[in-house]
C-alpha angles and dihedrals in degrees: 000000000000094000090051093048090050092049090052091047089053093047091052091049091047091049092049091048091053092048093051091049091051095049098074088047091053093047093046090052090069114108120228114213104198093253132106130195115202090341095310124114119246111228143166086266099059104018095103095057113021092171085092086077114096110254095027126106136164120036117326124162140158128216111195092190090067097022088234127151109198120203118187119181086324139156127207123189108188096182105192094350128069114277087230124010118181139180090174114128108231099004116180122206109201117199129206121172121343120331132186133199120187125178143149084221123054112308094225120013122183126176132182114253112253113274098021112127099185110017122189112259129258104252125202114194146122109113098273134103132260124194110192123182133170120193095203110016139019133324096224123003120190103187114197094340141075133267128216122186113182139163094359142077120256126182113189128184132173140162090232107026133351096212120357150166124212105254111344095247136100118012099346101123131157122212128184114187123184092328141117116242131177118184131182128177107175099196112026111015141318095226114009153137097044121133091218139001125208122194114191123179096356138060143216104269102172128071088018095210093051121115141163109267108206090201093054094034091222146082107277142180125203087348096305126109108248121242095171120089115291117204124198117181142166 
């Protein structure tokens, strides 16, 4: 009996050792996609259901084949991290239903990958609604890249900027196409730091005298960058 018990013990030990050795290989096999949700990396392991991330509820998923992040009646609480942080060239955020992002950092932060001279824009679309609010920084921050909002509703509020580029030069363009957008940046500017702004199929409704000033790279009124809510509607 004792030799059999010893053999079984050795077999169990060997199996455990092999399993532990295989674990790092399994973990390292995960693909990271260059996007974080509430401070957690989106990988091939969790991308189909990102509600597993703390602070995320509703339906949130990412498809790397199409570079599409889908939000469906979701809520993302980023805490001290950005709600969505992306280095993906040409990311699309597709909205269904009503979605919310809250953070003390920027609600949505996207930055061009290093070395890219003219990255594809971040596009927010899909027909749904997105409410983004940052308690300390910017609602939506497109750093070194362009932003397109089309066929949806986006409400963005930040203590710094509501919706902003980095410096207002180069390829930092902002396009709103057949969409409703409300932006408020209570301290620095509601919509600012874009090289150019294109509005297609909708207009600035409030304030009525507001316009995009190419020299100031911002939505202005009477020569001042607006910090009150700016509303653009169909």
